[in-house]
N, C-alpha and C positions, 0 to 999 in steps of 0.2 A: 663362210657363208654370212651374209649379212642375217642381223637378229631385229628383231623389232616385237614391241608391245601391240597386240590387234584389240581394240574394244570391239565386243562383241555383247548380242544380250544371252542369258541364261541358256534360254531355248536354244540356240543357233550354238551354244558352246557344248550342251551336251549330244547335241545331235552329230556334232564334226566327232566330239570325243567316243560317240559309241559307235560311230562308223554306219550312222543312219544318211549322213550325207558326205560326200567325197567333193564337193566343190564350197567352196566361198564367194560368196557374189560382191563386189563393189563397186561402186561408182567411180570412182578414183583409186585405183591400185596402186601398190606401192612399185616405185622406177625401180627397186636394188631386187629383186628376182633371179634365182629362187633366194628362199628366204627361211628361217629358223623363226615361225610365228609364235608369240606367247600369247594364250587369250585371257584377256582381260574381260572380266563382268563386273559393271559397276556397283559399287557398295559392299562387292565379296571378295575381290581380290585374282589374283591369277589365278586360274585353274585348271590348266595344263598347257601342253603346247604340240606344235605340230610342224611341218614341212610344206610352204605354201609354194606352189611351181609358176610358171610361166603362165600369164593368160591364154586359155585355151579358145575363148569367144565370148563376143559379148550377145547379150542375153536382153529380157523387158527388164532383171533386176539388177542389169549391168555385167560387170567382167566377171565372169568366171575363172576364179582361180583352183587349181587342184590341188586337193589337199592327201598327204599322205604322212606317214612315221608318226601317229597321235600317240602320246603320252598325257592321263587324268593324274592329275595329283592327288595324293591320299586327301592330304588340307589343303586349301586355299592358301598362297602366298601373299603377301601383301606388297603392294606397289612399289614402299619403299626400298622394297629387293633390287629392285630395277632401276633405281634412280629417278624415280616419279613421284609425284605429291597427290597425283590427282589421275584418272581414267581419262584417257589421248582420247580426242572427238572420233576419230579414227583409225589410225593409227602413228606411232613413231617410234622412229630410229633407234637403237641401242648402241653405243660406240663399241 
């Protein structure tokens, strides 16, 4: 399965990890889906992970990507652990 680091706000990450949000909206979604997505919050680090599915529909906010199998980390992990020096602008694939 493809792995990627997905940049998101703290509010969006919390909503996804709490189960309040079941989709993520992206203007330009990743092409290699489904994927394991690590949720990166700027100035905090990677706070959790989820699986992103194929885009379902286009909305005013962008393409709706279904989110499943969420997992919140007890402590944020550093981006260096994923081979990154800074939070990506939208997302970046991992090798």
